[in-house]
N, C-alpha and C positions, 0 to 999 in steps of 0.2 A: 353627932354632926361633924363631918370633916371640914377642913379649912375652905375647900372650894364651895361647899354648900353654904357655909357661913357667909362667904362673900356674895353668893347669889341671892341669899336671903335679904341682903341690902340692895334690892333690885333698883330702887330709885337712885341710889348713889351710882351704881353701875351704869344705869341708863343716862344719867346726867353726864358722866364721863364720856360715854359713847357719842352723845350729842355734841360735846365739845370737839371731839376728834372729827366728827362728820362736818361740823361747821367750819373748822379750820381747812379741811381738805377741799371744801367747796367754795369758800369765800376768799382765801388767801390769794392775792394777785389776780383776782377775778377779772379786772379790767384790762390786764396786760397779758394774760395767758389763759386761753389761746391768744396768739399774738395779734390778731386782727379779727374783724367781723366777716362772716360769710354774707352774701347778699341777702339770704333769708333773715339773718339776724338784723341787718341794717333795715330791712323792710318792717320787721316787728317793731323796732325802735321808732322808726319814722311814723308808722301808722299810729302808734301810741301817742306820739307827739302831735299828730294831726287830730286824733280823737280828743285829746286833751285841750286842743286849741279851739275847735269849733264843732266837736261831736261828729265830724265827718272823716272818712278814711282818705287816703292820699288822692283817690280819684273822685271824691266828693259825695260818696254814698253816706246818707245820714244814719248814724247809729246802726251799722250793719250787724245783724244778729245771725245771719246764716253763713256768710263767707266773707273773706277778704280776697280780692282778686289777685293781688301779689304775683305779678308776672304771668297771670293766667292760670295759676296753680289752684285757685279757689280754696284757700285754707280755712278751716274752722277758726273763728275770730277770738277765742277766749284769751290766748296769750297776749294779744295786743291790749285788751282791756286790763289785764293784770299788770301790764307794764306802764299804764298811764300814771299811776301814783309815783313809782320810782323815778320816772322821767320828770315829773313835776317837781319832785323834791330834790333830786340829785342833778338833773339836767340831762340833755340828750347825749349820752355817752355810752361806752361799752359796758361799764359796770351796771348802770341803770337798766340797760337792755337785757343783761344776763341775770339780773337780780331775781326775777320770778323763778327761773329754772333752778338756780342755786337754793333759793328759799324753799321751794316745794320739794326739791331733792332732799333737803334736810328734814322736812316734815315727813317725807316718805320713810326715812330711817326710823323716826319716832313711831310712826303708825305701823310699821312692820312688826314692832314689838307687840302691839296690841292685837294685830291680826293673827300672829302666831299663837298667842294665848287663846284666841277664839277657835282656831283650827284644832288645837290640842287641848281643848277645855277640860277634858276628863283626865288628862295625864298628870301624874305626880311630878313630872319633869317639865311641865309647860313653861315655867319661868326660865329654865335653862335654855330650852329651845328658842324662846323669844329673845332673850338677851343676846345669845350668840348670833342669831339671825340678824338682829339690828347691828351688831358689831361688824359682821361680815359685809353687810350692805354699806356700812359707813366707810370701810376701807376698800370697797370693790372698785377696781380700775374701770370697769364697765360703767357703773353708776356715777362715779366721780367725773369721768370725761363727759358724760351726757348731762351732768348737772352744771357744768362749767361753761356751757354755751347756751344760747337761746333756742333750745330744742323744746318745742311744745309737747313732744312725746313724753318728756320727763315730768311735766305737769299732769298730763293725762294719767300717768302711772299712779301718782298720788291720789287722784280722784277715784281711780279704780280700786286701789287698796282700801280707801275709806268706804267705798260702796260695798265691797265684799265684807269688810269688818262689821259694818252696821247691819248687813243682811244676816250674818251669823249671830250677832247680838240679838237681833229680832227673834231668831229661832231658839236661842238659848235663854233669853231673859225677858224682853218686852217687845211684843209684836209691833208697837208703834215706831220702833227704830226703822221699820221697813220703809216708811215714807221718807225719812231722811236719807236712807240708802238710795232710794230712787233719784233723789236730787243729785247725789254725787255721781251716780252712773250717767245721768243726763249731762252733767258738767263734763265728763270725759268725752262724750260724743261731740260737744261744742269745742273741744280742745285739739283732738288729733284724729286722723283718719282711721287708724287701726281699731279704736274702740267703736267706731260706727258699725263695724261688723262683729267684732269680738264681744263687746259688752252685751248686746241683745242675746247672742247665743249663750253666753255665760249665765245670764239671768234666767233664760228659759230652762237651761239644764239644772240650775240650782232650784228652780221652782218645781221641776219634776221630781227631784230628789227629796224635797221637803213638802210634797203635795199634801200629805196628811195634816201637817201643821198648818198649812195655808187654808185648807178647807175648814179646819176647826176655828180659824180666826178670819172669816171671810170679810168682815168689816174692815179690818186693818189692811188686808191684802187689796181690797177694792180701792180704798183710799190711796194706797201707794201707786196702784196702776193709774188712777185718775191723775195724780200729781205728775207721774212720769210722762204720760201721754200729753198732758196740757203743756208741760215744759218743752216737749219735742215738737209740738204743732208749728211753732214759728219757723222751724227749719225743715219741716217735713217735705214741703213742695220742692225745696232745693235739693234734698237728698235723692229725689226721684228724677232730677233734671240731668240733661247731658253734661252740664258743667261739672256736676258733682263727680261724674265718672271720667272726667277728662284725664286726670293724673293716672287713674287706674288703667284706662285704655292705653295709655302711653307705655306703661311698664309691665303689664301683666303678661304671663306666658301664653295666654289664650289668644293674644293678638299677634302672635308670631306667624306671619304668612309663610315663612320658609318651611315651617313644620308641615303645613297643609300642602305646599308644593311637593315636598319629599314624599308625603303619603300618597298623593295622586300619582306621582311618578312610579312608586313601588307597585301600586295597583295596576298601572298601565303596563309595567314590565311583566306582570303576571297575567297579562291578557284579560284583565277585568274579571278574574275568577271570583266566585262567591267567597271561597276560603280566604283569598287575599284581601277582600273587602272587610272580612271580619277581623283578620290579623292586623291590618293596617288602618283600622277604624280610628278616626281622629279622637274620638272620645276615650278610647283605650290609651292611645299615645299621650294625650294630654293628662290623663289620670296618672300614668306612670311618671310623666314629667313633674306633676304636682308632688307626688310622693318623694321623688328625688330632691326637689327643692325643700320639701318639708324636713327631710332628714339631714339636709345640708346645715341646718341650724344647730345640729349636734356635732358638727365637724370638729375633730380633735384639735387641729391647728387653730381654728377659730376660737374655741373655748379656752385652750390652755397654753398655746405657744405664742402666736403672733397677733391674735385678735382679728378684728375686721380689717380687710385690705384698705379701707378708706381711712386715712390718717385723722380725719375729723372725729372718728369714733374709737380710735385705738392708737396707742403710742407706737405700735408696730413691733415692739420687742417684748411685750407682755400680753398674755391672752386676755380675753374678756373676764376670765376668772384666773386666780393664781394657780400655778403648777402644783403647789402643795395640796390643793383640794382634790386632786384626782382620785386617790383611794377612798376618800370620804364621800365624794360624789357618787361613786359606784355603790359603796356600802349604804349610803342613805337611800338610794333607789330600792335596793334589795330589802332593807329592813323596814322601810315605810310600807311596802307591799306585804311583808311577812307579819309585822306586828299589828298593822291596821289600827293605830291609835286614833280615837275620836274621829274627826273629819279628815283623816289622812288623804282620802280620795280627792279632796279639793285641789291639792298640789298638782296632781297629774291631770285633773280636769282643766285646770287653769292653763297648764302647759299645752295641753291638747288643743284648746280653743285659741289661745293667744298666738300660736304659731301659724294658724291658718291664713290670715290676711297676708303676711309676709311671704308665705310659701307660694302664693299665686304670682309673685313678681319674678322678673327675669334675673335679678341680681340677688343671689343668696350665697352664703349667709349675710344677714344685714342687721347689725347691732342696734340701729335706731328703730327699725320697724318692729323688732321683737322686744323692745324695752318693756312692753306690757308684762313680760314674764320674768324679768330679772329677780324679783323677790322670791319666786318659786325655786330658782336655781340656788339661791342662798339658803333657803329653808332646807333643801335636800342636803346640802353640804353640812349645815349646822346639825341636822338630825344624825348624819353619819358620824360626826365628831363626838356628839354627846353620847351616842350609843356605844361608840368605841371606848370612851372614857368610863362609862358605867360598867362595861364588861371588864376592863382592866382593873377598875376599883374593886370589883367583886373577887377577882383572883389575886389581888394584891394585899389581902388582909394579913397574910403571913409574910409575903415578900413584896415589897413596894418597888423593887427595881424595875419590873416591866413597865409600870405606869410612869415612873420617873423618867426612864430613858425614852419611852415613846413620846411623852409630852415634850421633853427637851428637843428631840429630833424634829418634831412637827413645828414647834415654836421657832426653832432656828431656821428651818427651811422657809416658813411663812415670813419671818422677819427679813430674810434675804429677798424674797419675792417683793414684799411691800417696799423695802428700801430701794430696790432696783427700779420699781415703777415710779416712786415719788422723786427720786434723784434724777432719773431720766426725764420725767415730765417737766420738772422745773429747770433742769440744766441744759438738756439737749433738744427736747421736743420743740420749743419755740424756734430755735435756729434751724433745725432740720426741716421743719414743715411750714415755715412762715408763708411760703409761696402757695401752699394749699389753702391758706386762709386769706388770699388776696391782699397780702400785706402792703403792696405798693400804693394802694389807693389813698390811704389817709395822708401819707407824706406828700404825695403829688397834689392832693387837693389843698393842703395847707399852703403849698407853693403857689398854686393857681390863685388862691384867695389873696395872696400878697401882691400879685402882679396883674390881676385881671383888669384893672383900670387902664392898663396900657394897650389893651386889645379889644377889637370890635367883636370877635368871635373866637370861641375856644372849642377846638375839635378833639374829642376824646375817643380813643379806641374802645371797642367792646370786646376785644380779644380775651380779656380776663373775666368777662361776664358781668352783665347788669351794672354798668358804671353809673347810670343816672341815680340809682337809689343811694349810692355812696355820696354823691354830690348833694343830694337832698339832706342826707343825714349829717354830714360833717360841716356843711355850710349853714345848717339849721334853717333852710329855706322855708319861709312862711307857706303853709299849705295852700292858702288862697292865691298866693303869687304863682305857685307851681301850676295850679289848675288853670289859671288865666293864660299862661304862656306856653304850656306843654303842647307838643305835637305828638299824638299817640296813634299807633296803628294796632289793629287786632287782626291776626291772621285767621284763616278758615278753621284752624284747630282750636281757636279760642285764646291763644297766647298773646300777651300784651307786650308791645315794644314801644318804649318811650324814645322817640327819635331826637327830641330836643326840648329844652325849656330855657327861657331867658336867652342868654348868649352861649349856652352850652349845647353842643351838637355831638351826637353819638353814632358811631358806625364802624364798619370794618375797614373800608377804604377811605381814609381821611381826606385824601386829595379830591375825592369826588363830592365831598360835602363842604369843602372850603369855599368861601365866598371871595370872588375877585374884587379887586379895588378896595379891599378891607384888610386891616391888620389881623392876622390869624396866629393863634398860639396852638401848637399841637402837643398832645399827650399820647404817646404810642408805645408799643412794646419795642425793644431794641432792634429786632430783626426787620421791622417795618420802616425804620428811619431811613429816609432817602439819603443818597450820597452827598447831595448838595445842601443838606440841612445844616443849620447852625445850632448845635446842641447847647442849650442853656443850663440844663441840670439833669442829672441821672439819679433815679431813686432805686435803692437797693433793698433786696430781701435781707433777712437777718443772717443768711449764710454768705452774704456779700455778692450774690449773683444779681445782675441788674433786672429790675422788674419793669420799670417804666422810664421813659425819657421825655423831657420837655424840650421842644425845639421850635424854631421858626425857619421859614424858607425865604 
């Protein structure tokens, strides 16, 4: 047994070390980096605060089990419930709001080890594959960034990993694990939108592939089905409602009317010929569009160079995966197909299914919507690395130089990649992208809280997006008080707009909502400050650019 195998044999020591690394990278400075809360994060925190106070969400729905309205987005409610305890124990702040994402991100690293062992359960190298996958996920820039903000997708990934792991344990060990697997799959549906489509498809395909095993164990299979259906029933009617499709209708490629206009124009230009109607059929055009969006998720720049264009999901100078992974990612794909170890097909099946929901949206690639498949990318890379190591070990019995030099080069390049990401994330990222995280709100609200007794009405711009939720969050406004004083409008598309509560008024044109014969304080973006205003205080982003201005007229 060589030294590497001896180390791997102490798997529990290695796994513990990996967990420590993962925990540090997910919890260190969690409350201050990212530098501020997005409005979705603030909504999760405040809804947890409200549910913990009187078991009602911000708008007064008692124990919502199907959705949280949250700006009209109708989100699955699980993340808010998971945040109740951290908010109760730590208080309504950034750390408590992000704690569930970081915690379940850490658990996903641990569970990925056990998942990989089940996928390669017959392989003599399953421990190697499992440990390396867990390590790669622990240091993954993709997974770290999504674990450090209150992204419900990150929690849903944990539930999915557990669901598949337990499903495989049922097939390999004890069929009663199937019932517990059903519970975790349902939990993912109550957590994020992607599993609402991807999880049922994945379950159906797994069941078809293991149909003989299921038919031999009908009792356990039926019990699991009953448990899954029973747990889904409370939300089933909502899943079929127009509200559930609201966000999908807003972002999906099939709602793009410009495509239909172009198709109709092309047919008209061809004098409505039958051939033209076939060539320019909208079903064909949309199918091609879907495939283009699907393969966008494998974009080289997205995966290995700059990552997602949205700074909330990527540091912009490192890919969603490290550059050092490129040869092993390609090698892993080829060797998984060639060697066909154990349940190797699950990796590609998971990728195939997990990318479908995101591929129907207009914005691709999208790191958050495909977080469902992050563990599969890491498994592919880990498999490629281990297979390369095994090959070089085999030819290095007489000459160990190829293995030594290859290992040194890979570790050196990987260390550079990891160092670049971590150094950039903690040193430059907060300053460069504080504006993307609505940094100015917290500081301006602290100022408002200190002077609001001097004014009858406070008028706040909504130019930075959703200001009311920040005032609820940072002022820790009692939910009952908000519900009594809030003036709320809902447009024809189902979106919610809080126009005011208490003495706080929100809008784009602040002069139009200011009350005459009252003392008004204004909080606006710099470009909207009138020339005759008396500026009281300016609030800056971390890069020293002005974010908001407090003034009176």
